[in-house]
C-alpha positions as CSV (number, residue, x, y, z in Angstrom):
1,M,-215.8,-145.9,22.6
2,A,-212.8,-145.2,24.8
3,D,-213.5,-143.8,28.2
4,A,-213.2,-140.1,28.7
5,P,-209.8,-138.9,30.0
6,N,-209.3,-139.0,33.7
7,V,-209.8,-135.7,35.5
8,R,-206.1,-135.4,36.3
9,F,-205.5,-134.8,32.6
10,D,-208.0,-131.9,32.6
11,I,-206.1,-129.5,30.3
12,A,-209.1,-127.2,30.1
13,S,-208.9,-126.3,33.8
14,F,-205.3,-125.5,33.4
15,G,-206.0,-123.3,30.4
16,E,-208.8,-121.5,32.2
17,L,-206.3,-120.5,35.0
18,L,-204.1,-119.0,32.3
19,S,-206.9,-117.3,30.4
20,D,-206.6,-114.1,32.4
21,P,-203.6,-111.8,31.5
22,S,-203.3,-110.6,35.1
23,R,-202.8,-114.2,36.4
24,V,-200.3,-114.9,33.6
25,A,-198.4,-111.7,34.5
26,M,-198.2,-112.9,38.2
27,L,-197.0,-116.3,37.2
28,L,-194.3,-115.0,34.8
29,S,-193.0,-112.6,37.5
30,L,-192.4,-115.7,39.7
31,M,-190.4,-117.5,37.1
32,H,-187.1,-116.6,38.8
33,G,-188.0,-119.0,41.5
34,L,-188.1,-116.5,44.3
35,T,-191.0,-115.3,46.4
36,R,-193.0,-112.1,46.1
37,P,-195.7,-110.6,48.4
38,A,-199.2,-110.1,47.2
39,T,-198.9,-106.3,47.0
40,E,-196.0,-106.6,44.6
41,L,-197.8,-109.1,42.5
42,A,-200.8,-106.7,42.3
43,H,-198.5,-104.0,41.0
44,V,-197.0,-106.4,38.5
45,A,-200.4,-107.3,37.2
46,G,-201.7,-103.8,37.3
47,V,-204.7,-104.6,39.4
48,S,-206.1,-103.7,42.8
49,Q,-205.1,-105.6,46.0
50,A,-208.6,-107.1,46.2
51,T,-208.5,-108.3,42.6
52,A,-204.9,-109.7,43.0
53,S,-206.1,-111.7,46.1
54,A,-208.9,-113.2,44.1
55,H,-206.5,-114.2,41.3
56,L,-204.0,-115.7,43.8
57,K,-206.8,-117.7,45.4
58,K,-207.6,-119.3,42.1
59,L,-203.9,-120.0,41.4
60,L,-203.5,-121.6,44.8
61,G,-206.6,-123.7,44.2
62,G,-205.1,-124.8,40.9
63,A,-201.8,-125.7,42.6
64,L,-199.9,-123.4,40.4
65,V,-198.5,-121.3,43.3
66,R,-197.8,-121.9,46.9
67,V,-197.8,-119.4,49.8
68,E,-195.6,-118.9,52.9
69,Q,-196.9,-116.9,55.9
70,L,-194.2,-114.7,57.5
71,G,-195.8,-112.7,60.3
72,R,-198.5,-110.6,58.8
73,H,-197.3,-111.0,55.3
74,R,-197.9,-113.7,52.7
75,Y,-195.2,-114.5,50.1
76,F,-196.0,-116.4,46.9
77,Q,-193.9,-118.5,44.6
78,L,-194.5,-121.1,41.8
79,A,-195.6,-124.4,43.1
80,G,-192.5,-126.0,41.6
81,P,-190.3,-126.4,38.5
82,Q,-193.0,-128.4,36.7
83,V,-195.1,-125.2,36.6
84,A,-192.2,-123.2,35.1
85,D,-191.7,-126.0,32.5
86,A,-195.4,-125.8,31.6
87,L,-195.3,-122.0,31.2
88,E,-192.2,-122.2,29.1
89,A,-193.8,-124.9,26.9
90,M,-196.9,-122.8,26.4
91,A,-194.7,-119.8,25.4
92,L,-193.1,-121.9,22.7
93,H,-196.4,-122.5,21.1
94,A,-197.9,-119.0,21.5
95,P,-199.3,-117.4,18.3
96,P,-196.7,-115.3,16.4
97,R,-196.6,-111.7,17.3
98,K,-195.2,-108.6,15.7
99,P,-191.4,-108.7,16.4
100,P,-190.3,-106.2,19.0
101,R,-188.2,-103.2,17.9
102,P,-184.5,-104.2,17.7
103,Q,-183.7,-101.1,19.8
104,D,-185.9,-102.2,22.7
105,P,-183.4,-102.4,25.5
106,E,-185.5,-104.3,28.0
107,R,-186.2,-107.1,25.4
108,R,-182.6,-107.2,24.5
109,I,-181.5,-107.7,28.2
110,F,-184.2,-110.3,28.8
111,T,-183.3,-112.4,25.8
112,H,-179.6,-112.2,26.5
113,A,-179.6,-113.7,30.0
114,R,-182.4,-114.4,32.4
115,T,-183.4,-117.1,34.9
116,C,-186.0,-119.7,33.8
117,Y,-187.3,-120.7,37.2
118,Q,-183.9,-121.1,38.8
119,H,-181.6,-121.9,35.9
120,L,-179.8,-119.8,33.4
121,A,-181.6,-119.1,30.2
122,G,-181.5,-116.9,27.1
123,R,-178.6,-116.7,24.7
124,L,-176.1,-117.0,27.6
125,G,-177.8,-120.1,29.0
126,V,-177.7,-121.7,25.5
127,A,-174.0,-120.9,25.1
128,W,-173.3,-122.3,28.6
129,L,-174.9,-125.6,27.8
130,S,-173.2,-125.8,24.4
131,A,-169.8,-125.2,26.0
132,L,-170.3,-127.9,28.6
133,Q,-171.4,-130.4,26.0
134,R,-168.7,-129.4,23.4
135,Q,-165.9,-130.0,26.0
136,R,-167.5,-133.1,27.4
137,L,-167.8,-131.6,30.8
138,L,-171.4,-132.9,30.7
139,H,-172.6,-136.3,29.7
140,A,-175.9,-138.2,29.7
141,G,-176.2,-140.4,32.8
142,A,-178.9,-142.6,34.2
143,G,-180.5,-139.6,35.9
144,G,-180.2,-137.1,33.1
145,L,-177.4,-134.7,32.2
146,E,-174.5,-135.1,34.7
147,L,-171.2,-133.3,35.1
148,S,-168.4,-135.6,34.1
149,P,-165.3,-136.0,36.4
150,L,-163.6,-133.5,34.1
151,G,-166.6,-131.2,34.4
152,V,-166.5,-131.4,38.2
153,A,-162.8,-130.6,38.2
154,R,-163.1,-127.7,35.8
155,C,-165.9,-126.2,37.8
156,A,-164.0,-126.6,41.0
157,D,-161.0,-124.8,39.5
158,A,-163.3,-122.0,38.5
159,G,-164.7,-121.7,42.0
160,L,-168.0,-123.6,41.5
161,V,-168.2,-126.3,44.1
162,A,-170.9,-128.3,45.8
163,P,-171.1,-131.3,48.2
164,E,-172.6,-133.2,45.4
165,W,-173.9,-132.5,41.9
166,P,-177.4,-133.6,41.0
167,A,-178.4,-134.4,37.4
168,G,-179.9,-131.8,35.1
169,K,-181.9,-131.9,31.9
170,P,-182.2,-130.0,28.6
171,C,-184.8,-127.3,28.7
172,L,-186.0,-125.8,25.5
173,D,-185.5,-122.0,25.6
174,W,-188.6,-120.2,24.3
175,T,-186.8,-117.2,23.0
176,E,-183.8,-119.0,21.4
177,R,-185.5,-122.3,20.4
178,Q,-182.5,-124.1,21.6
179,N,-181.8,-126.0,24.8
180,H,-180.3,-124.5,28.0
181,L,-179.4,-126.5,31.1
182,G,-182.4,-127.1,33.4
183,G,-183.3,-129.3,36.3
184,P,-181.5,-129.4,39.6
185,L,-178.0,-129.2,38.1
186,G,-178.9,-126.1,36.1
187,S,-180.4,-124.5,39.2
188,L,-177.4,-125.4,41.4
189,L,-174.8,-124.1,38.9
190,T,-176.8,-120.9,38.4
191,Q,-177.1,-120.3,42.1
192,A,-173.4,-120.8,42.5
193,M,-172.8,-118.2,39.7
194,L,-175.0,-115.7,41.5
195,E,-173.3,-116.4,44.9
196,Q,-169.9,-116.0,43.3
197,Q,-171.1,-112.8,41.5
198,W,-170.5,-114.1,38.0
199,L,-174.1,-113.0,37.5
200,V,-176.1,-110.3,39.2
201,R,-179.9,-109.8,39.0
202,H,-181.1,-106.9,36.9
203,R,-183.5,-104.8,39.0
204,A,-186.4,-107.0,40.3
205,G,-187.1,-109.1,37.2
206,R,-185.8,-112.3,35.8
207,A,-183.0,-110.7,33.7
208,V,-179.5,-111.2,34.9
209,R,-176.3,-109.4,34.0
210,L,-172.8,-111.0,33.4
211,T,-170.2,-109.3,35.5
212,T,-166.6,-108.7,34.5
213,R,-165.6,-111.5,36.9
214,G,-168.3,-113.8,35.3
215,R,-167.1,-112.9,31.8
216,R,-163.6,-113.9,32.7
217,K,-164.7,-117.1,34.4
218,L,-167.0,-118.3,31.7
219,T,-164.5,-117.5,29.0
220,G,-162.0,-119.6,30.9
221,L,-164.5,-122.5,30.8
222,G,-164.7,-122.2,27.1
223,V,-168.1,-120.4,26.8
224,E,-168.5,-118.4,23.6
225,L,-170.1,-115.4,25.1
226,P,-173.0,-114.0,23.0
227,E,-173.0,-110.3,22.2
228,G,-175.3,-108.0,24.1
């Protein structure tokens, strides 16, 4: 008989950490890649400060989040993109639920454009990757998906510049069931869009809104903008 799996493949422990809805709510609220204080995470999860602290201690022990101490306050964020990838993968395989009402505005905003950890997701993220591939501004390189020389030039013309462009990777979008651009390249391009105010964050959540400037710039890059 084969040996039992090594403890580092202990999926049950990972599942146990995600078995509590309050902990899941905290993790999902950190999917934009930014930090949040414990008091804010307690509010997101709808629990007391003491209960939130107990949940966060478990998440820290399971290496799903990390904490930064700034003065008297502690700020939490996901431990890294691999945690975001795992959460997105689990969302893809969640049991089917009753579809939300079509008129639900928050759901519509969320599925239209949001950040998945630090890269653009939703219908807009899928359209962005599709445009890059269709126009051969992106190609498969040794490290993953890389901007082609033409892609670097087109991005520079549009105002998206960087000292160097890392590789990215396809990331399966859990609401669209199609790939958006993930990895370091996806994060860097999304951050550039936010800095250039092509995108602005919607309230305090993960949803983002395309500005008039962003609409003009992305259309100029050949993106077929989704409705919504």
